[in-house]
Structure formats: structure tokens, C-alpha cells
N, C-alpha and C positions, 0 to 999 in steps of 0.2 A: 609433620604437624597435621593433626586431625581437625579440619574445619568443615562445618556443615551449614546447610541452609537454616537461616534464622539466628545464627550466632552473631553476637555483637562484639566487634573487636576494636581495640585501640591501636591506631597506627603511630609510627614514630614522628611523622611529619604532620603538621596542622593543615587542614583544608583552608582555602582562602576565606571561607565564611566564619572560621574560628573554631570549628569542631574537630576533635580527634577521633570521634566514634563513628563506626560504620557498621551497617548490617549486611550480612551476606545473603543475597537472594538467588544466586546461581552458582553452581560448582561444575568443575570439569577441567579441561586444559586451561581455560580462562575462568576467572571468577567475576561475577557481577556483584558489585557492592553499592550500597546506597548510603549517602551521608545523612546522619541523623540530625544534623544542624539545619541544612537547607533542602534536603531531599534529592540532591543531584545523584544520578546513577552513572557509574563508571565501570568499564570492563578493564580488568587487570590480569596479567598472566599469573599463573600459579607460582612460578619462581619468584616474581617480584612481590607478591603478597606475603609469601612465606618469609621473605627478608624484612618486609615492612611492618609486620605485626609485632607490637610491643607487648600486648596482653589480650587475653580473651576475657571480656567483661561479663558476658552472659552466654550460656550455651542455648541453642535453639531447641525447640520441642519437636524435633524430627524423630518419628518412631516408625518402625517397620510393620506395625500392626494395623495400618490404615487400609487394608485390602477389603473390598466388598464382595 
């Protein structure tokens, strides 16, 4: 599964605030995700997020041409 910074994903389980949508702000062995309902930031393992993603809502605008 190809996930990148800025992607908005829908997870299978609902966050306690009521939102299903999360924005990815960090990638690597662990992913940093931010709840779009309340703004809570959580670190989650790559394996767990790949199982938890139900759909990719929006792809982020990450491009490789941002070199100065």
C-alpha cells in the first residue's frame, strides 16, 4: 500500500471524537497520523495502519521537484 505525507485516509474504526478521517503527517517504520475531527496526533506502526485503512480519501500533494 502506497501512503504518503498529506494523504487523508479513512480507518475502519471510529475515533472517540466521532471522526473516521485521518491525515498522514509522518511516514517510515511508524506513521504519524492526525485526526481531522479533533486534531489529536497518534503514532501507529506501518503494519497496523495498513490493516486499518479502509479507503484513501485524498492523495497528498507530495512532489519530488521541491529542491532548491
